[in-house]
Each structure stands twice: as structure tokens, then as C-alpha cells.
N, C-alpha and C positions, 0 to 999 in steps of 0.2 A: 908490768910496763901491759902495755896494752896492746894486740894483736893486731898489728896496721894487713892493710888486704893491700898491696904493693901494685898499683894499675901498670897496665902500661899504655902511654897516652896514643901511642898510634898502633893501636891494635884493632880499635872502631870510633867510630863519631861518639858513641856513648861510652868508650873509657876515656878519651878524649874529656868530656865535658863530669866528666868525675873526678877525675884526677886535675881542673882547671879549679873548680868549685872547691876541692880540698885545697889545691894551694892559696888560692885567693880567701878560702874564712880562714885558714894558720895563718897568712898576712895580716890579716884584720885582727889575729889573736882574743879568734870568740871560737867556742867550744859546740860541739852541734847544737846540742838546747838552744843554745843563746841563741845560734842564729835559727833555729825554727821559731822562736818564740818573735824574731823582728818579722820572717815572711808568715807566720798564721800557719804552722806547721810542730810535728815534730822533733825533738834531735831524731829518732828513728828514720825517719823519714831522711833528711839531709842525708846519716847515715848509709842509707841503702840507695839514694841514689851516685852519691861520694866510691861506693863498691859495684856500681850497677846492675844491683840488683833490684833497683826501680825504676825504667823508664819515665822524665819530668815532664811535665806540661807547659806551653806556653808562659800559662800564669807564674808558675814556678818562676821561675827561668826572669819573668817580670819585677819580681817581685826583688831575686836575689840579685838582676843586675843592680836596682836602686839600694839595698841593702849593703851589698862588699863598691858599690859604684866603680862599679864595671863597663861604665861605659856602652851598655849593649853587647855586649861581648855572648852575653848567655840565648839573649833574643835573638843574635845573627846565630850562633850553634843548635837550636831546638831543631831549624826547621829541617839542619844534615840526620843530628840524632833522631829523628823525627820518621823519615824514609827512610831510615836504615833498618826499622822496624818492619817494611814493610816486604814483602815475599822477596828473595832475592832476586826470582823469575821479573818478580813487576814492579821493581826498582827503575832498569829502565825508561821504560812506559811513564812511570812520575815524573824526570826526572826531563822527559822530552813533552807532556803537558804541561808543564811551568815554565816551559819556553815558547812552546806553540800561538803562535798570532790567531788561528783559528782550528777550532775544535768540531767534527762534527760527528758523532755520535749513532748507531741506532742498536736499543737495548731492548731485549728480545725475551726476558722473565722478570726485570729487576729496577729500578730505580738509578739512574747515572749518579756514579758514588759523588759527585760533585755534586751534587742535588739533592741528594740523603741527609733523613733529620739525624740526632747522634742515637735517639729510639732506633729506627730505623736501621741503621748503621749496624748497631750494638749487636740487635737479633740477628741481620745478614753474619760478621763475623764471628758469632757467638757456637755457630754451629759447630767449626771446630776448635782445636786447637786454644779451651776457655786460658787457659793459664798464658796465653799471649793475648786475649782479649783487650785490656786498659789499652794497651802499647799498639797496640792495630786500630785499635778507636779511635784514638790520640791522634794516629799517622793518618789515618783517611778522611779526620775533617781539619788538621793542618793541609791535604792537598785542598783544601775547597778556599782555602784564604787567595787564587789563584783570582777569582772572581771578586774578590774586593780590592784590587789594586786597582791606581788608579788610572791606571791604560792595562784591562782586561783582556781576552782574548776574548775573539765571537765566539759563542758556543751555540750550537745546534745541536736539537737533538732530537731524534723523531725515537717513541716509545710505544711501543706492541702494546693494546689493549690490552691483551693481558697482565703485564705488572701492574694495572688498574684494582683485579681480582684477584691477584698471588696475596693472599695472607698473612704479611712478614710481624711475628710481633704481636698480632691483635688488634681488635680493631680499632682501639685507641689509636693508637699507632699507626695505624696505615690513616684512619682521620687528620690526624695528625700530616704523614705524609705528606698526602693529596692538597692537604692546605698550606704545604709550604709549595708544593708545584705550582702553586696558582700564585704565588707570591712573585711569580719571576716575571707574570703579566707585564710588568712596568720598566720589567731592567733591558737599557736597549741593545746592547750583546747580547742578549740571549732569547732564541728561541724556542721553544716546544711542541713538537705537533706528535699526534697518536696516531698508530697504523691502528685501524680498525679491522673486528675482525672478519668484516665485512667484503675487504679484499682478495681472501682466500690466498692464496698462492703468490708470490712475491719472491725482490729480488734478495733479500735477506733470510732467505729460509735455512742456510745451511748455520748460523746462528749470530749472536753482537759483533759490532767490528766498530775500529775508531778510523778517521782521518785527522791528520796533522798535519796544517800547515805554517814555514815557518817564515820571518823576513828575509833571508841569507842564505838557508838551508833546506833540501830536497825534503817535498812531501814524505808523510811515513803512512805505512796502514798498518795495522797493529787488532790483530786478535787474538783470543785467553783460549785457553780450555783448561783443565782440570787442576793441572799442576805446573802451568808454563804458557807465556805471552809469548807472539810471534810476530816481529816487530819487521818490518822489509819499505826500502825505497824502490823497489824496482818499478820499476816505469809502467811495466804491463799492469802487473795488477795496479798499480796506482791508478793506470786509465778504468781499468776495469770496474774498480770498486767506484769509484768517481761516480761512471755511469749507473750506476745498482744506484747509489744513494740514491742523485738525483731523480731518479725513478721513485723512489721509498718513501720523497720530499712530494713526488706529483699526486702520488698514489694516497698520502695520509691525509687524515683532515688540518682544517689551514689553525692555527695556531692559535684567532678566537675558538672557532670551533673545537679543537680539542680542548680549552680548557671546558669550555660549556658544558663536553663529554664528562672532564673531570669531576667538575663540579658536583654532577649529577651520579657520581657515580659515588661519590663523598657522601651525600646525603642518605642518598637509597639501599647503600650497602653497607656501611662505615657511620650511620648518622646514630642517635642517641633514642633513636622509638628502642620498641622494649622486644627482642629478637627470640622472648622463652614462647 
């Protein structure tokens, strides 16, 4: 008799997903290999997902929904599953980010996660815990779905010029990342400003931070460090950081001039000319 790996569906979103996948597959009278053939993957992958050894993707979930006539069950579950793969200290922020009406963020070293290409994100996340890379990458890409909603949040990003020059993943990855940033020029709910080196000292020398506003809840300030994040709704902190952010916006290049600088760096630093 096969050794059945028993799951506690209450243990985590991933455990629930795996147990539900197994239950519905067995109800349909399909073996793992048979379901794999239908959804264009191996039976081994089906088994790994059912036993939580692999994290499913959104594409996989949509195919399984269709194959098992699951009425969107797995497509609804996948958001929770992927969010659970984020570092535990970051999960509260991701939940709030998904509900925010306005997100204003200053990024000192890296492109904001909502605007990262998959290759750029892979390079950033691959620095540590490579065994969790695929799951963390899928979770980061899932976060970006908030910008594709019918009514997305207003996103305002002030990006330090240093982030344009920090070569993450190599020249080709950086060129594609900067090109991706330029694609947001025509998004009505996204504004991107670059804070140039020429500004010198400024209101965010302590590091990156984010302000989130909600329709019916208090504003939230978020700042992260190496292994933890700090969320607060303290009115005094919100007031001080809001004033600081307004000063950053005033000192940064306009969105139009920021786009021109991004395009210039993309060509001059990461262009296809020979750098040998």
C-alpha cells in the first residue's frame, strides 16, 4: 500500500491547498499522473504540491480549477498560499498593502517590489535562502496583482538615484528593469519620481519607508530592517513622515524628468554598446 502523507488542512494555507487538491483529484477518480497530463505537468509535481513539498503557482491553480471543475477554488486559495510564503514579519505589511487606497513609498537602494521585473526580483531574493527562492519569487509577483485590479491603489514612488546605478542581476536585467519602470509613465494611478544625488542630505536619510492610506482605517507607516518590519498608526509618526515625504516629492525630479533620467541611465550604463 502506498505511504500516504497525511496533512492537517488547518496547519497552513499551503496544507489546506494540498489536502483540497488531493480530495478533489480523488473525487474525480484521477491518479496524480492523469491529472498531471491534463494540466501539463508531471504526476510527481502533483504529488509534491499535495504534500506541501512544492508551492503551486497561479497558472497551475487556474489549470487545476478547469481540470477539476473546481469553480475557482484554487485560484482563490493561491493568493493566501503565496502570501504565506513571505517572511512572517512581512506578511502583515503585504495584507495591508493589498487593502490600501494610497501607497506612498521612498526607496533608498532598490526598485519597489511592486515595480520589479521577475528577473530583478529573482536576483534580489536569491541573495539569501535560495531554497525558498521560487516560493518567495512567486509571492512577490503575486503582490503586483494589486496594480492590475479594476480599481488599483494610487501608487507614488520616490526612488533614490542610487537604485538606478546599483547593478542587480547584471546589465541586461537592469536594462530591462529600467525599461519596465518607463512603462508606468502612462499608468494613471502610478507616479514615479527620482531623487537625484544633487539633493544631498534629505528627509529620508534614515532609509526606505512607506505610508499607506485606507478608505475607512487609520493611516499606517511602515519601515523595514534586516529581519523585521515595523508598522505603526501613531499619529505623530504619520504626521512627521507625511511632511518628510512631501519634502522628498518637492526635491525629487518631476515624473517627466525622472523618466528622462531613467532612460538616459538605461542607455548610457546598461546599453548594448561594447564595455570591454
